[in-house]
C-alpha beads as a LAMMPS data file, in Angstrom:
LAMMPS data file: protein, C-alpha beads

119 atoms
118 bonds

1 atom types
1 bond types

-500.0 500.0 xlo xhi
-500.0 500.0 ylo yhi
-500.0 500.0 zlo zhi

Masses

1 110.0

Atoms # bond

1 1 1 -318.773 429.158 262.673
2 1 1 -320.379 432.081 260.869
3 1 1 -318.683 435.458 261.161
4 1 1 -319.841 438.822 259.839
5 1 1 -317.601 441.593 258.524
6 1 1 -318.854 445.130 257.834
7 1 1 -317.865 445.848 254.255
8 1 1 -317.812 448.653 251.707
9 1 1 -318.474 446.156 248.916
10 1 1 -319.898 442.724 248.130
11 1 1 -316.826 440.456 248.288
12 1 1 -313.719 439.418 250.216
13 1 1 -311.531 441.922 248.344
14 1 1 -313.699 444.836 249.521
15 1 1 -312.478 447.165 252.252
16 1 1 -313.805 446.737 255.781
17 1 1 -316.390 449.457 256.393
18 1 1 -315.335 451.398 259.500
19 1 1 -319.007 451.977 260.352
20 1 1 -321.138 449.105 261.554
21 1 1 -324.700 450.416 261.507
22 1 1 -324.274 452.275 258.250
23 1 1 -321.987 449.787 256.514
24 1 1 -322.825 449.289 252.847
25 1 1 -322.751 445.486 253.101
26 1 1 -322.143 442.658 255.524
27 1 1 -320.082 439.700 254.359
28 1 1 -321.070 436.486 256.122
29 1 1 -318.311 433.870 256.096
30 1 1 -318.418 430.265 257.242
31 1 1 -314.957 429.743 258.766
32 1 1 -315.198 425.969 258.272
33 1 1 -316.094 425.920 254.571
34 1 1 -314.849 429.347 253.444
35 1 1 -318.231 430.035 251.853
36 1 1 -319.054 433.764 251.793
37 1 1 -322.178 435.720 250.938
38 1 1 -323.018 439.419 250.927
39 1 1 -325.977 440.838 252.832
40 1 1 -327.117 444.287 251.754
41 1 1 -327.547 447.006 254.403
42 1 1 -329.080 449.713 252.164
43 1 1 -332.043 450.226 254.480
44 1 1 -329.710 451.739 257.096
45 1 1 -327.407 453.910 254.973
46 1 1 -329.593 457.008 255.278
47 1 1 -331.615 456.109 258.381
48 1 1 -332.229 459.109 260.641
49 1 1 -331.864 456.910 263.700
50 1 1 -331.827 453.264 264.732
51 1 1 -329.302 452.142 262.095
52 1 1 -327.141 450.304 264.647
53 1 1 -330.064 448.456 266.184
54 1 1 -331.471 447.462 262.789
55 1 1 -328.038 446.386 261.532
56 1 1 -327.538 444.361 264.718
57 1 1 -330.829 442.579 264.111
58 1 1 -329.837 441.911 260.495
59 1 1 -326.558 440.323 261.618
60 1 1 -328.298 438.288 264.329
61 1 1 -330.723 436.926 261.717
62 1 1 -327.797 435.574 259.663
63 1 1 -326.726 433.278 262.496
64 1 1 -323.291 434.909 262.795
65 1 1 -321.585 434.521 266.183
66 1 1 -318.805 437.070 265.608
67 1 1 -318.738 440.581 264.112
68 1 1 -315.566 442.155 262.725
69 1 1 -315.890 445.903 262.128
70 1 1 -314.115 449.219 262.388
71 1 1 -316.332 450.808 265.036
72 1 1 -319.515 449.968 266.925
73 1 1 -321.845 452.379 268.722
74 1 1 -323.593 451.775 272.046
75 1 1 -327.050 450.726 270.828
76 1 1 -325.615 448.401 268.206
77 1 1 -323.237 446.885 270.766
78 1 1 -326.086 446.165 273.203
79 1 1 -328.192 444.621 270.418
80 1 1 -325.315 442.396 269.276
81 1 1 -324.368 441.460 272.833
82 1 1 -327.947 440.424 273.662
83 1 1 -327.949 438.263 270.519
84 1 1 -324.801 436.487 271.760
85 1 1 -322.564 437.966 269.062
86 1 1 -318.946 438.744 269.958
87 1 1 -317.808 442.127 268.627
88 1 1 -314.274 442.898 267.428
89 1 1 -313.592 446.565 266.570
90 1 1 -310.545 448.236 265.059
91 1 1 -310.587 446.121 261.911
92 1 1 -309.321 447.636 258.661
93 1 1 -307.929 446.599 255.290
94 1 1 -309.785 444.085 253.188
95 1 1 -312.486 441.739 254.409
96 1 1 -310.146 438.814 253.633
97 1 1 -307.394 440.379 255.782
98 1 1 -309.797 440.930 258.691
99 1 1 -310.781 437.254 258.527
100 1 1 -307.133 436.174 258.547
101 1 1 -306.379 438.500 261.487
102 1 1 -309.316 436.989 263.389
103 1 1 -308.222 433.419 262.674
104 1 1 -304.643 434.269 263.729
105 1 1 -305.852 435.707 267.049
106 1 1 -304.613 439.215 266.205
107 1 1 -307.901 440.928 267.070
108 1 1 -309.140 441.796 270.551
109 1 1 -312.762 441.371 271.549
110 1 1 -314.496 444.664 272.378
111 1 1 -315.733 445.181 275.925
112 1 1 -318.223 447.819 274.791
113 1 1 -318.969 450.473 272.210
114 1 1 -315.955 452.418 270.938
115 1 1 -317.810 455.422 269.459
116 1 1 -320.777 457.608 270.401
117 1 1 -324.164 456.962 268.830
118 1 1 -324.878 458.566 265.411
119 1 1 -321.195 458.425 264.533

Bonds

1 1 1 2
2 1 2 3
3 1 3 4
4 1 4 5
5 1 5 6
6 1 6 7
7 1 7 8
8 1 8 9
9 1 9 10
10 1 10 11
11 1 11 12
12 1 12 13
13 1 13 14
14 1 14 15
15 1 15 16
16 1 16 17
17 1 17 18
18 1 18 19
19 1 19 20
20 1 20 21
21 1 21 22
22 1 22 23
23 1 23 24
24 1 24 25
25 1 25 26
26 1 26 27
27 1 27 28
28 1 28 29
29 1 29 30
30 1 30 31
31 1 31 32
32 1 32 33
33 1 33 34
34 1 34 35
35 1 35 36
36 1 36 37
37 1 37 38
38 1 38 39
39 1 39 40
40 1 40 41
41 1 41 42
42 1 42 43
43 1 43 44
44 1 44 45
45 1 45 46
46 1 46 47
47 1 47 48
48 1 48 49
49 1 49 50
50 1 50 51
51 1 51 52
52 1 52 53
53 1 53 54
54 1 54 55
55 1 55 56
56 1 56 57
57 1 57 58
58 1 58 59
59 1 59 60
60 1 60 61
61 1 61 62
62 1 62 63
63 1 63 64
64 1 64 65
65 1 65 66
66 1 66 67
67 1 67 68
68 1 68 69
69 1 69 70
70 1 70 71
71 1 71 72
72 1 72 73
73 1 73 74
74 1 74 75
75 1 75 76
76 1 76 77
77 1 77 78
78 1 78 79
79 1 79 80
80 1 80 81
81 1 81 82
82 1 82 83
83 1 83 84
84 1 84 85
85 1 85 86
86 1 86 87
87 1 87 88
88 1 88 89
89 1 89 90
90 1 90 91
91 1 91 92
92 1 92 93
93 1 93 94
94 1 94 95
95 1 95 96
96 1 96 97
97 1 97 98
98 1 98 99
99 1 99 100
100 1 100 101
101 1 101 102
102 1 102 103
103 1 103 104
104 1 104 105
105 1 105 106
106 1 106 107
107 1 107 108
108 1 108 109
109 1 109 110
110 1 110 111
111 1 111 112
112 1 112 113
113 1 113 114
114 1 114 115
115 1 115 116
116 1 116 117
117 1 117 118
118 1 118 119
């Protein structure tokens, strides 16, 4: 299964980015093979609006079924939910640690957005 983690950098040792829509990078990890790749999110870092929706579409296009992030706003959550992507908020530490927490069942699936838009 492919999972996506919002990240401040391009690898598994990078810190989880607490922002979803304006995360610097997304790390896409295949939980079966361990293969990881970075997807740049530069187009949304300074977006006046719509960053969450655009980031949600970017993640959906990767084929990921799960998103691990710090926080997720309402428009991003709706976009991800409609794409069939499960959202887990409250993640922190390194990308590698977030993956391990997910695999160990330590994370709780979000029932909705946990921050206001334009956070």
